[in-house]
MARTINU-609784 format. One record per residue: residue number from 1; residue in three letters; x, y, z of N, C-alpha, C, O in turn. Coordinates in steps of 0.02 Angstrom, whole numbers, plus 50000, padded with zeros to 5 digits. Layout:
N
pt i NUM, aa Ala, neast X, nnorth Y, nup Z, caeast X, canorth Y, caup Z, ceast X, cnorth Y, cup Z, oeast X, onorth Y, oup Z .
...
END
This chain:
67
pt i 1, aa Met, neast 54440, nnorth 54614, nup 55132, caeast 54503, canorth 54650, caup 55131, ceast 54528, cnorth 54658, cup 55202, oeast 54491, onorth 54680, oup 55246 .
pt i 2, aa Asp, neast 54589, nnorth 54641, nup 55214, caeast 54621, canorth 54645, caup 55279, ceast 54632, cnorth 54718, cup 55298, oeast 54645, onorth 54760, oup 55254 .
pt i 3, aa Met, neast 54629, nnorth 54735, nup 55363, caeast 54638, canorth 54804, caup 55384, ceast 54707, cnorth 54830, cup 55367, oeast 54714, onorth 54890, oup 55352 .
pt i 4, aa Asn, neast 54758, nnorth 54787, nup 55368, caeast 54825, canorth 54810, caup 55349, ceast 54826, cnorth 54830, cup 55276, oeast 54860, onorth 54878, oup 55257 .
pt i 5, aa Glu, neast 54789, nnorth 54794, nup 55234, caeast 54785, canorth 54811, caup 55163, ceast 54747, cnorth 54876, cup 55153, oeast 54765, onorth 54917, oup 55111 .
pt i 6, aa Val, neast 54693, nnorth 54885, nup 55192, caeast 54654, canorth 54947, caup 55189, ceast 54698, cnorth 55007, cup 55207, oeast 54697, onorth 55057, oup 55171 .
pt i 7, aa Ile, neast 54735, nnorth 55001, nup 55261, caeast 54778, canorth 55056, caup 55283, ceast 54832, cnorth 55070, cup 55232, oeast 54847, onorth 55128, oup 55218 .
pt i 8, aa Ala, neast 54861, nnorth 55017, nup 55204, caeast 54913, canorth 55027, caup 55153, ceast 54885, cnorth 55063, cup 55092, oeast 54918, onorth 55107, oup 55065 .
pt i 9, aa Arg, neast 54825, nnorth 55044, nup 55071, caeast 54795, canorth 55076, caup 55012, ceast 54777, cnorth 55149, cup 55027, oeast 54786, onorth 55192, oup 54985 .
pt i 10, aa Ile, neast 54751, nnorth 55162, nup 55087, caeast 54736, canorth 55231, caup 55107, ceast 54800, cnorth 55273, cup 55104, oeast 54800, onorth 55330, oup 55080 .
pt i 11, aa Asn, neast 54855, nnorth 55245, nup 55128, caeast 54918, canorth 55281, caup 55128, ceast 54944, cnorth 55292, cup 55057, oeast 54971, onorth 55345, oup 55041 .
pt i 12, aa Glu, neast 54934, nnorth 55243, nup 55013, caeast 54953, canorth 55251, caup 54943, ceast 54915, cnorth 55309, cup 54911, oeast 54943, onorth 55351, oup 54876 .
pt i 13, aa Leu, neast 54850, nnorth 55309, nup 54923, caeast 54808, canorth 55362, caup 54895, ceast 54825, cnorth 55430, cup 54924, oeast 54823, onorth 55480, oup 54888 .
pt i 14, aa Ala, neast 54842, nnorth 55433, nup 54987, caeast 54862, canorth 55496, caup 55018, ceast 54926, cnorth 55522, cup 54987, oeast 54932, onorth 55582, oup 54974 .
pt i 15, aa Ala, neast 54974, nnorth 55478, nup 54976, caeast 55037, canorth 55499, caup 54946, ceast 55026, cnorth 55523, cup 54874, oeast 55055, onorth 55574, oup 54853 .
pt i 16, aa Lys, neast 54984, nnorth 55487, nup 54837, caeast 54970, canorth 55507, caup 54768, ceast 54933, cnorth 55574, cup 54767, oeast 54946, onorth 55616, oup 54723 .
pt i 17, aa Asn, neast 54888, nnorth 55584, nup 54814, caeast 54851, canorth 55647, caup 54817, ceast 54897, cnorth 55706, cup 54829, oeast 54886, onorth 55760, oup 54801 .
pt i 18, aa Lys, neast 54949, nnorth 55696, nup 54869, caeast 54997, canorth 55750, caup 54883, ceast 55041, cnorth 55766, cup 54823, oeast 55063, onorth 55823, oup 54815 .
pt i 19, aa Thr, neast 55053, nnorth 55716, nup 54780, caeast 55099, canorth 55727, caup 54724, ceast 55062, cnorth 55747, cup 54660, oeast 55074, onorth 55801, oup 54633 .
pt i 20, aa Val, neast 55018, nnorth 55705, nup 54635, caeast 54986, canorth 55718, caup 54570, ceast 54911, cnorth 55727, cup 54574, oeast 54880, onorth 55748, oup 54525 .
pt i 21, aa Gly, neast 54881, nnorth 55713, nup 54631, caeast 54808, canorth 55718, caup 54637, ceast 54774, cnorth 55652, cup 54622, oeast 54805, onorth 55605, oup 54597 .
pt i 22, aa Leu, neast 54710, nnorth 55649, nup 54637, caeast 54671, canorth 55588, caup 54629, ceast 54616, cnorth 55598, cup 54578, oeast 54589, onorth 55652, oup 54569 .
pt i 23, aa Thr, neast 54600, nnorth 55543, nup 54543, caeast 54544, canorth 55544, caup 54497, ceast 54479, cnorth 55538, cup 54538, oeast 54481, onorth 55525, oup 54598 .
pt i 24, aa Glu, neast 54424, nnorth 55547, nup 54504, caeast 54359, canorth 55541, caup 54538, ceast 54349, cnorth 55472, cup 54567, oeast 54322, onorth 55465, oup 54622 .
pt i 25, aa Glu, neast 54369, nnorth 55420, nup 54530, caeast 54362, canorth 55351, caup 54554, ceast 54406, cnorth 55339, cup 54617, oeast 54384, onorth 55306, oup 54664 .
pt i 26, aa Glu, neast 54465, nnorth 55367, nup 54616, caeast 54510, canorth 55359, caup 54673, ceast 54484, cnorth 55397, cup 54734, oeast 54492, onorth 55374, oup 54791 .
pt i 27, aa Leu, neast 54452, nnorth 55454, nup 54723, caeast 54422, canorth 55491, caup 54779, ceast 54365, cnorth 55450, cup 54811, oeast 54359, onorth 55448, oup 54872 .
pt i 28, aa Glu, neast 54325, nnorth 55417, nup 54769, caeast 54272, canorth 55374, caup 54793, ceast 54300, cnorth 55314, cup 54831, oeast 54275, onorth 55296, oup 54884 .
pt i 29, aa Glu, neast 54353, nnorth 55284, nup 54803, caeast 54385, canorth 55227, caup 54836, ceast 54413, cnorth 55248, cup 54904, oeast 54405, onorth 55212, oup 54953 .
pt i 30, aa Arg, neast 54445, nnorth 55306, nup 54906, caeast 54474, canorth 55331, caup 54969, ceast 54419, cnorth 55342, cup 55021, oeast 54428, onorth 55325, oup 55079 .
pt i 31, aa Ala, neast 54363, nnorth 55369, nup 55000, caeast 54307, canorth 55380, caup 55046, ceast 54280, cnorth 55314, cup 55074, oeast 54266, onorth 55309, oup 55133 .
pt i 32, aa Lys, neast 54273, nnorth 55264, nup 55030, caeast 54249, canorth 55198, caup 55053, ceast 54299, cnorth 55166, cup 55101, oeast 54279, onorth 55138, oup 55153 .
pt i 33, aa Leu, neast 54363, nnorth 55170, nup 55085, caeast 54414, canorth 55139, caup 55128, ceast 54417, cnorth 55174, cup 55196, oeast 54424, onorth 55142, oup 55247 .
pt i 34, aa Arg, neast 54411, nnorth 55240, nup 55195, caeast 54411, canorth 55277, caup 55259, ceast 54351, cnorth 55257, cup 55301, oeast 54358, onorth 55249, oup 55362 .
pt i 35, aa Arg, neast 54293, nnorth 55250, nup 55270, caeast 54232, canorth 55230, caup 55306, ceast 54241, cnorth 55160, cup 55336, oeast 54222, onorth 55147, oup 55393 .
pt i 36, aa Met, neast 54271, nnorth 55114, nup 55297, caeast 54284, canorth 55046, caup 55322, ceast 54330, cnorth 55049, cup 55383, oeast 54317, onorth 55015, oup 55433 .
pt i 37, aa Tyr, neast 54382, nnorth 55090, nup 55380, caeast 54429, canorth 55095, caup 55434, ceast 54396, cnorth 55124, cup 55496, oeast 54405, onorth 55098, oup 55551 .
pt i 38, aa Ile, neast 54358, nnorth 55178, nup 55488, caeast 54324, canorth 55210, caup 55545, ceast 54274, cnorth 55162, cup 55576, oeast 54270, onorth 55157, oup 55637 .
pt i 39, aa Asp, neast 54235, nnorth 55126, nup 55535, caeast 54187, canorth 55078, caup 55561, ceast 54222, cnorth 55022, cup 55600, oeast 54196, onorth 55000, oup 55651 .
pt i 40, aa Asn, neast 54279, nnorth 55000, nup 55575, caeast 54317, canorth 54947, caup 55609, ceast 54342, cnorth 54971, cup 55677, oeast 54335, onorth 54936, oup 55726 .
pt i 41, aa Val, neast 54371, nnorth 55030, nup 55679, caeast 54397, canorth 55057, caup 55742, ceast 54341, cnorth 55068, cup 55792, oeast 54347, onorth 55051, oup 55851 .
pt i 42, aa Thr, neast 54285, nnorth 55095, nup 55769, caeast 54228, canorth 55108, caup 55812, ceast 54200, cnorth 55042, cup 55839, oeast 54184, onorth 55037, oup 55898 .
pt i 43, aa Gly, neast 54194, nnorth 54992, nup 55796, caeast 54168, canorth 54927, caup 55817, ceast 54214, cnorth 54894, cup 55869, oeast 54190, onorth 54865, oup 55918 .
pt i 44, aa Asn, neast 54279, nnorth 54899, nup 55858, caeast 54327, canorth 54870, caup 55906, ceast 54322, cnorth 54905, cup 55974, oeast 54323, onorth 54872, oup 56026 .
pt i 45, aa Leu, neast 54315, nnorth 54971, nup 55973, caeast 54310, canorth 55008, caup 56035, ceast 54246, cnorth 54991, cup 56072, oeast 54246, onorth 54982, oup 56133 .
pt i 46, aa Lys, neast 54190, nnorth 54986, nup 56036, caeast 54127, canorth 54967, caup 56067, ceast 54131, cnorth 54897, cup 56097, oeast 54106, onorth 54885, oup 56152 .
pt i 47, aa Gly, neast 54162, nnorth 54852, nup 56061, caeast 54170, canorth 54784, caup 56087, ceast 54212, cnorth 54782, cup 56150, oeast 54197, onorth 54744, oup 56197 .
pt i 48, aa Gln, neast 54264, nnorth 54822, nup 56151, caeast 54307, canorth 54825, caup 56211, ceast 54269, cnorth 54855, cup 56270, oeast 54274, onorth 54831, oup 56326 .
pt i 49, aa Leu, neast 54230, nnorth 54908, nup 56257, caeast 54192, canorth 54939, caup 56311, ceast 54136, cnorth 54894, cup 56336, oeast 54118, onorth 54897, oup 56395 .
pt i 50, aa Asp, neast 54109, nnorth 54852, nup 56293, caeast 54057, canorth 54805, caup 56314, ceast 54084, cnorth 54754, cup 56364, oeast 54046, onorth 54726, oup 56403 .
pt i 51, aa Asn, neast 54149, nnorth 54743, nup 56363, caeast 54179, canorth 54694, caup 56409, ceast 54222, cnorth 54728, cup 56462, oeast 54267, onorth 54697, oup 56490 .
pt i 52, aa Thr, neast 54206, nnorth 54791, nup 56478, caeast 54244, canorth 54828, caup 56528, ceast 54204, cnorth 54835, cup 56592, oeast 54144, onorth 54850, oup 56591 .
pt i 53, aa Tyr, neast 54237, nnorth 54823, nup 56647, caeast 54206, canorth 54829, caup 56712, ceast 54247, cnorth 54877, cup 56755, oeast 54308, onorth 54883, oup 56747 .
pt i 54, aa Ile, neast 54213, nnorth 54910, nup 56802, caeast 54246, canorth 54954, caup 56850, ceast 54251, cnorth 54915, cup 56915, oeast 54202, onorth 54889, oup 56940 .
pt i 55, aa Leu, neast 54311, nnorth 54911, nup 56941, caeast 54322, canorth 54876, caup 57004, ceast 54320, cnorth 54928, cup 57060, oeast 54363, onorth 54972, oup 57064 .
pt i 56, aa Arg, neast 54269, nnorth 54923, nup 57102, caeast 54259, canorth 54970, caup 57157, ceast 54304, cnorth 54951, cup 57216, oeast 54324, onorth 54893, oup 57223 .
pt i 57, aa Pro, neast 54320, nnorth 55000, nup 57259, caeast 54363, canorth 54986, caup 57317, ceast 54335, cnorth 54931, cup 57363, oeast 54374, onorth 54897, oup 57396 .
pt i 58, aa Ala, neast 54270, nnorth 54923, nup 57364, caeast 54239, canorth 54871, caup 57406, ceast 54248, cnorth 54801, cup 57376, oeast 54231, onorth 54752, oup 57408 .
pt i 59, aa Gly, neast 54276, nnorth 54798, nup 57316, caeast 54288, canorth 54733, caup 57284, ceast 54234, cnorth 54712, cup 57236, oeast 54238, onorth 54658, oup 57207 .
pt i 60, aa Thr, neast 54184, nnorth 54754, nup 57226, caeast 54130, canorth 54737, caup 57179, ceast 54148, cnorth 54760, cup 57109, oeast 54186, onorth 54808, oup 57099 .
pt i 61, aa Lys, neast 54121, nnorth 54725, nup 57061, caeast 54131, canorth 54744, caup 56991, ceast 54066, cnorth 54774, cup 56964, oeast 54011, onorth 54749, oup 56977 .
pt i 62, aa Glu, neast 54074, nnorth 54828, nup 56927, caeast 54016, canorth 54861, caup 56898, ceast 54027, cnorth 54867, cup 56823, oeast 54079, onorth 54893, oup 56801 .
pt i 63, aa Lys, neast 53980, nnorth 54844, nup 56784, caeast 53986, canorth 54847, caup 56712, ceast 53979, cnorth 54920, cup 56689, oeast 53938, onorth 54958, oup 56714 .
pt i 64, aa Val, neast 54021, nnorth 54939, nup 56641, caeast 54017, canorth 55006, caup 56613, ceast 53953, cnorth 55009, cup 56572, oeast 53942, onorth 54966, oup 56529 .
pt i 65, aa Val, neast 53911, nnorth 55061, nup 56584, caeast 53848, canorth 55067, caup 56548, ceast 53851, cnorth 55129, cup 56503, oeast 53886, onorth 55178, oup 56517 .
pt i 66, aa Arg, neast 53813, nnorth 55126, nup 56450, caeast 53810, canorth 55182, caup 56403, ceast 53765, cnorth 55236, cup 56433, oeast 53712, onorth 55222, oup 56460 .
pt i 67, aa Lys, neast 53787, nnorth 55298, nup 56426, caeast 53746, canorth 55354, caup 56452, ceast 53704, cnorth 55383, cup 56397, oeast 53667, onorth 55430, oup 56409 .
END
């Protein structure tokens, strides 16, 4: 499932929740979709940080390390 589709479905469920409420199955689906979205965002951020370097005034590059 594409992330745009995931976001669209999350938004559909949010709108339905505000108007008529969600069934138990829809609540479970919403939880799964939210977890997929959070995992995707977290993974993208980690990937970006893995390729991030700090450029020091002396001209050296230092890889960002996890604390």
